[in-house]
PASEBA-1860 file (N, C-alpha, C; in nm, 3 decimals):
! residues 147
1> MTDVEFRL> -1.183/-0.359/0.520/-1.105/-0.358/0.562/-1.059/-0.230/0.531 ~ -1.089/-0.114/0.562/-1.080/0.056/0.554/-0.908/0.071/0.551 ~ -0.924/0.189/0.461/-0.860/0.289/0.469/-0.689/0.283/0.580 ~ -0.769/0.411/0.679/-0.723/0.385/0.817/-0.696/0.233/0.888 ~ -0.794/0.193/0.817/-0.797/0.008/0.944/-0.640/-0.027/0.861 ~ -0.611/-0.009/0.755/-0.545/-0.083/0.692/-0.386/-0.012/0.685 ~ -0.373/0.105/0.728/-0.252/0.153/0.777/-0.225/0.156/0.891 ~ -0.296/0.092/1.029/-0.289/0.022/1.182/-0.139/-0.077/1.157
9> YLDNVGCV> -0.147/-0.162/1.012/-0.096/-0.223/1.056/0.074/-0.211/0.920 ~ 0.006/-0.040/0.926/0.268/0.026/0.824/0.280/0.056/0.984 ~ 0.424/0.059/0.937/0.481/0.185/1.055/0.501/0.313/0.973 ~ 0.592/0.374/1.025/0.566/0.521/0.959/0.644/0.521/0.860 ~ 0.716/0.413/0.747/0.767/0.450/0.664/0.680/0.351/0.525 ~ 0.493/0.281/0.559/0.522/0.156/0.486/0.475/0.032/0.493 ~ 0.607/-0.012/0.557/0.643/-0.175/0.622/0.551/-0.193/0.680 ~ 0.499/-0.347/0.610/0.387/-0.432/0.707/0.439/-0.477/0.834
17> TRLKQLCW> 0.380/-0.394/1.004/0.474/-0.491/1.085/0.397/-0.551/1.116 ~ 0.311/-0.584/1.132/0.209/-0.778/1.155/0.140/-0.858/1.075 ~ 0.201/-0.915/0.993/0.137/-0.984/0.841/0.044/-1.043/0.879 ~ 0.069/-1.185/0.964/-0.015/-1.288/1.019/-0.106/-1.207/1.052 ~ -0.160/-1.126/1.100/-0.263/-0.992/1.175/-0.370/-0.956/1.086 ~ -0.230/-0.912/0.935/-0.332/-0.833/0.797/-0.365/-0.942/0.786 ~ -0.308/-1.063/0.725/-0.361/-1.114/0.672/-0.555/-1.183/0.693 ~ -0.548/-1.216/0.824/-0.602/-1.270/0.926/-0.715/-1.197/0.901
25> DIFRGGLQ> -0.707/-1.059/0.917/-0.767/-0.964/0.912/-0.873/-0.941/0.772 ~ -0.778/-0.938/0.677/-0.896/-0.893/0.524/-0.914/-1.037/0.527 ~ -0.849/-1.137/0.568/-0.937/-1.333/0.531/-1.075/-1.297/0.567 ~ -1.121/-1.251/0.692/-1.197/-1.247/0.786/-1.307/-1.085/0.734 ~ -1.228/-1.014/0.690/-1.340/-0.893/0.643/-1.300/-0.809/0.507 ~ -1.184/-0.865/0.423/-1.226/-0.852/0.298/-1.130/-0.700/0.293 ~ -1.127/-0.612/0.189/-1.040/-0.483/0.164/-1.142/-0.443/0.036 ~ -1.113/-0.325/0.141/-1.244/-0.247/-0.010/-1.172/-0.221/-0.140
33> PELRKVGW> -1.233/-0.204/-0.218/-1.217/-0.215/-0.320/-1.100/-0.145/-0.391 ~ -0.979/0.011/-0.290/-0.907/0.115/-0.407/-0.847/0.053/-0.337 ~ -0.805/-0.042/-0.201/-0.665/-0.112/-0.110/-0.681/-0.227/-0.220 ~ -0.702/-0.283/-0.299/-0.675/-0.406/-0.344/-0.588/-0.455/-0.448 ~ -0.530/-0.328/-0.457/-0.410/-0.293/-0.548/-0.303/-0.361/-0.515 ~ -0.265/-0.264/-0.372/-0.145/-0.293/-0.316/-0.149/-0.461/-0.192 ~ -0.289/-0.412/-0.173/-0.282/-0.543/-0.043/-0.319/-0.672/-0.134 ~ -0.357/-0.720/-0.207/-0.303/-0.824/-0.254/-0.208/-0.824/-0.321
41> RILLSVFP> -0.115/-0.694/-0.354/0.016/-0.773/-0.352/0.058/-0.830/-0.298 ~ 0.093/-0.708/-0.148/0.197/-0.761/-0.049/0.113/-0.926/-0.031 ~ 0.000/-0.972/0.035/-0.071/-1.062/0.064/-0.008/-1.221/0.003 ~ 0.000/-1.175/-0.155/0.045/-1.293/-0.203/0.222/-1.283/-0.290 ~ 0.215/-1.189/-0.204/0.398/-1.139/-0.194/0.516/-1.064/-0.294 ~ 0.383/-1.038/-0.404/0.480/-0.960/-0.520/0.595/-0.882/-0.437 ~ 0.447/-0.776/-0.270/0.565/-0.685/-0.244/0.663/-0.771/-0.102 ~ 0.665/-0.752/-0.045/0.804/-0.804/0.030/0.684/-0.743/0.176
49> SDTTGQER> 0.684/-0.811/0.272/0.581/-0.710/0.356/0.697/-0.595/0.449 ~ 0.843/-0.638/0.465/0.938/-0.564/0.457/0.985/-0.389/0.414 ~ 0.845/-0.399/0.276/0.915/-0.318/0.193/0.831/-0.207/0.225 ~ 0.853/-0.005/0.249/0.841/0.071/0.183/0.735/0.104/0.092 ~ 0.672/0.163/0.129/0.556/0.265/0.050/0.656/0.307/-0.042 ~ 0.776/0.375/-0.097/0.815/0.412/-0.167/0.927/0.249/-0.251 ~ 0.938/0.194/-0.180/1.024/0.080/-0.242/0.907/0.006/-0.335 ~ 0.801/0.006/-0.271/0.674/-0.104/-0.335/0.705/-0.020/-0.460
57> ISLLETKT> 0.674/0.101/-0.522/0.688/0.195/-0.576/0.734/0.106/-0.732 ~ 0.909/0.101/-0.652/1.022/0.107/-0.772/1.001/-0.012/-0.762 ~ 0.902/-0.141/-0.742/0.977/-0.257/-0.771/0.787/-0.258/-0.844 ~ 0.674/-0.202/-0.807/0.655/-0.184/-0.960/0.649/-0.146/-1.027 ~ 0.710/-0.138/-1.056/0.799/0.034/-1.144/0.885/-0.103/-1.282 ~ 1.003/-0.133/-1.223/1.101/-0.273/-1.203/0.985/-0.366/-1.320 ~ 0.894/-0.474/-1.182/0.816/-0.559/-1.244/0.755/-0.500/-1.367 ~ 0.664/-0.388/-1.377/0.611/-0.380/-1.522/0.713/-0.358/-1.597
65> RQYLAMKE> 0.806/-0.308/-1.589/0.921/-0.344/-1.681/0.974/-0.478/-1.742 ~ 0.987/-0.561/-1.682/0.984/-0.690/-1.712/0.860/-0.737/-1.732 ~ 0.794/-0.734/-1.719/0.637/-0.753/-1.767/0.643/-0.830/-1.946 ~ 0.688/-0.638/-1.929/0.625/-0.551/-2.051/0.761/-0.625/-2.157 ~ 0.838/-0.647/-2.138/0.969/-0.685/-2.199/1.005/-0.849/-2.282 ~ 0.900/-0.883/-2.158/0.890/-1.086/-2.169/0.769/-1.069/-2.239 ~ 0.629/-0.986/-2.242/0.556/-0.975/-2.389/0.553/-0.952/-2.537 ~ 0.689/-0.845/-2.484/0.715/-0.791/-2.662/0.810/-0.946/-2.720
73> TWKRAYVQ> 0.877/-1.039/-2.582/0.956/-1.124/-2.669/0.887/-1.265/-2.721 ~ 0.786/-1.283/-2.642/0.704/-1.353/-2.731/0.638/-1.317/-2.860 ~ 0.538/-1.191/-2.882/0.499/-1.121/-2.929/0.613/-1.131/-3.045 ~ 0.744/-1.049/-3.057/0.795/-1.076/-3.218/0.834/-1.209/-3.212 ~ 0.866/-1.297/-3.126/0.869/-1.434/-3.158/0.769/-1.462/-3.248 ~ 0.688/-1.475/-3.173/0.505/-1.532/-3.285/0.516/-1.462/-3.436 ~ 0.576/-1.353/-3.400/0.572/-1.268/-3.618/0.687/-1.323/-3.625 ~ 0.791/-1.356/-3.601/0.858/-1.439/-3.667/0.877/-1.593/-3.689
81> GQLTEKQL> 0.783/-1.631/-3.658/0.799/-1.738/-3.678/0.832/-1.840/-3.609 ~ 0.902/-1.815/-3.405/0.985/-1.892/-3.372/0.987/-1.971/-3.252 ~ 0.782/-1.922/-3.275/0.765/-2.020/-3.099/0.717/-2.178/-3.138 ~ 0.746/-2.238/-3.017/0.718/-2.390/-3.111/0.569/-2.407/-3.047 ~ 0.565/-2.574/-3.126/0.422/-2.565/-3.176/0.329/-2.603/-3.007 ~ 0.400/-2.638/-2.862/0.351/-2.615/-2.731/0.321/-2.482/-2.715 ~ 0.372/-2.376/-2.772/0.374/-2.248/-2.685/0.242/-2.224/-2.831 ~ 0.257/-2.214/-2.980/0.106/-2.221/-3.050/-0.020/-2.248/-3.027
89> ATLAAVSI> 0.032/-2.388/-2.876/-0.120/-2.487/-2.857/-0.149/-2.417/-2.715 ~ -0.088/-2.343/-2.641/-0.067/-2.234/-2.587/-0.170/-2.115/-2.605 ~ -0.076/-2.074/-2.671/-0.222/-1.938/-2.788/-0.308/-1.940/-2.813 ~ -0.358/-2.031/-2.893/-0.437/-2.032/-2.932/-0.536/-2.128/-2.853 ~ -0.479/-2.227/-2.705/-0.609/-2.255/-2.602/-0.658/-2.099/-2.498 ~ -0.568/-2.030/-2.493/-0.572/-1.885/-2.400/-0.691/-1.770/-2.522 ~ -0.694/-1.802/-2.613/-0.782/-1.716/-2.723/-0.921/-1.795/-2.747 ~ -0.907/-1.916/-2.737/-1.039/-1.999/-2.703/-1.114/-1.944/-2.606
97> DVVRTDWT> -1.047/-1.951/-2.480/-1.143/-1.976/-2.330/-1.120/-1.783/-2.293 ~ -1.026/-1.711/-2.350/-0.997/-1.524/-2.296/-1.224/-1.472/-2.379 ~ -1.178/-1.536/-2.479/-1.363/-1.458/-2.585/-1.474/-1.525/-2.521 ~ -1.426/-1.620/-2.403/-1.532/-1.716/-2.279/-1.557/-1.600/-2.208 ~ -1.507/-1.517/-2.238/-1.491/-1.443/-2.024/-1.650/-1.377/-2.052 ~ -1.670/-1.383/-1.942/-1.787/-1.319/-1.889/-1.812/-1.201/-1.895 ~ -1.905/-1.145/-2.026/-1.914/-1.010/-2.041/-2.000/-0.957/-1.954 ~ -2.078/-0.999/-1.868/-2.176/-0.890/-1.792/-2.105/-0.835/-1.694
105> NDYYCGEK> -1.941/-0.967/-1.651/-1.883/-0.889/-1.542/-1.847/-0.732/-1.492 ~ -1.901/-0.671/-1.450/-1.794/-0.542/-1.394/-1.709/-0.476/-1.471 ~ -1.545/-0.592/-1.488/-1.537/-0.508/-1.518/-1.465/-0.564/-1.620 ~ -1.537/-0.556/-1.744/-1.524/-0.603/-1.861/-1.653/-0.581/-1.895 ~ -1.724/-0.574/-1.873/-1.877/-0.503/-1.945/-1.853/-0.348/-2.025 ~ -1.912/-0.356/-2.113/-1.944/-0.208/-2.208/-1.832/-0.217/-2.312 ~ -1.827/-0.106/-2.424/-1.749/-0.182/-2.510/-1.641/-0.037/-2.449 ~ -1.582/0.027/-2.336/-1.512/0.112/-2.251/-1.387/-0.014/-2.189
113> NRYRVCQL> -1.439/-0.104/-2.151/-1.326/-0.164/-2.100/-1.324/-0.307/-2.221 ~ -1.371/-0.310/-2.297/-1.351/-0.434/-2.388/-1.169/-0.433/-2.428 ~ -1.102/-0.378/-2.373/-0.932/-0.382/-2.451/-0.880/-0.387/-2.289 ~ -0.952/-0.496/-2.146/-0.953/-0.573/-2.036/-0.954/-0.679/-2.097 ~ -0.988/-0.709/-2.213/-0.990/-0.892/-2.282/-0.921/-0.875/-2.273 ~ -0.837/-0.836/-2.414/-0.699/-0.752/-2.479/-0.557/-0.804/-2.372 ~ -0.559/-0.734/-2.239/-0.483/-0.697/-2.121/-0.504/-0.902/-2.092 ~ -0.597/-0.935/-2.051/-0.648/-1.041/-2.009/-0.513/-1.125/-2.154
121> FDVLATYS> -0.581/-1.214/-2.185/-0.496/-1.270/-2.290/-0.389/-1.244/-2.313 ~ -0.339/-1.097/-2.268/-0.150/-1.092/-2.244/-0.158/-1.130/-2.120 ~ -0.174/-1.135/-2.071/-0.110/-1.181/-1.923/-0.151/-1.296/-1.896 ~ -0.273/-1.395/-1.984/-0.284/-1.564/-1.927/-0.157/-1.583/-1.978 ~ -0.101/-1.572/-2.157/-0.048/-1.632/-2.269/0.134/-1.580/-2.249 ~ 0.117/-1.475/-2.175/0.314/-1.429/-2.141/0.278/-1.527/-1.996 ~ 0.201/-1.564/-1.911/0.231/-1.648/-1.797/0.301/-1.750/-1.887 ~ 0.203/-1.770/-1.953/0.192/-1.935/-1.956/0.306/-1.993/-2.047
129> IYHPNVGY> 0.346/-1.944/-2.126/0.491/-1.921/-2.210/0.577/-1.936/-2.140 ~ 0.572/-1.867/-2.044/0.743/-1.821/-1.929/0.717/-1.933/-1.817 ~ 0.574/-1.970/-1.819/0.615/-2.126/-1.730/0.509/-2.274/-1.773 ~ 0.621/-2.287/-1.853/0.586/-2.351/-1.963/0.568/-2.520/-1.877 ~ 0.603/-2.487/-1.794/0.563/-2.630/-1.731/0.437/-2.648/-1.572 ~ 0.421/-2.509/-1.556/0.293/-2.475/-1.534/0.185/-2.471/-1.652 ~ 0.204/-2.433/-1.763/0.093/-2.431/-1.912/0.004/-2.363/-1.850 ~ -0.107/-2.337/-1.944/-0.226/-2.274/-1.965/-0.346/-2.440/-1.915
137> SQVRSQYS> -0.426/-2.364/-1.853/-0.591/-2.444/-1.815/-0.714/-2.335/-1.767 ~ -0.778/-2.394/-1.809/-0.867/-2.288/-1.874/-0.884/-2.211/-1.689 ~ -0.890/-2.351/-1.577/-0.895/-2.274/-1.416/-0.835/-2.153/-1.401 ~ -0.725/-2.175/-1.487/-0.633/-1.959/-1.453/-0.747/-1.883/-1.463 ~ -0.743/-1.872/-1.595/-0.889/-1.807/-1.694/-0.963/-1.726/-1.574 ~ -1.044/-1.861/-1.536/-1.147/-1.818/-1.413/-1.135/-1.782/-1.299 ~ -1.058/-1.810/-1.279/-0.962/-1.727/-1.158/-0.934/-1.674/-1.163 ~ -0.913/-1.556/-1.274/-0.896/-1.401/-1.305/-0.987/-1.333/-1.292
145> VNS> -1.047/-1.456/-1.420/-1.252/-1.386/-1.421/-1.353/-1.313/-1.245 ~ -1.320/-1.418/-1.165/-1.377/-1.367/-1.057/-1.291/-1.388/-0.901 ~ -1.198/-1.305/-0.937/-1.086/-1.253/-0.766/-1.078/-1.139/-0.795
END
């Protein structure tokens, strides 16, 4: 789906008007790479379909601040020795899997992209620590590499 086609599903303030049809058309034809950040966030309900373009920007800023606070909290707890054995085991599992990331994948390939492996670790660790009932599995790591 191109930018022009994507905009056919938005009203004049950026709200999605035909979500089911948008989902179906993306399923059938995919999204151009430059649309994926917004498109996937709409498909996964990170951005509700009734949010305007401006509301999505604000929502993303809020969610980014929340994520950074969560990440900082568990990292501080780690340094202070306040994580549980289960949380430490989760971090160990994430560490082991993240270094096995496919370095030939364009997203991670090359020296200029090595920081992305650290980002992957942070995202997987933060999610796993704050969602202990879901926990961590190698499948989640593989999913993030292949998506």
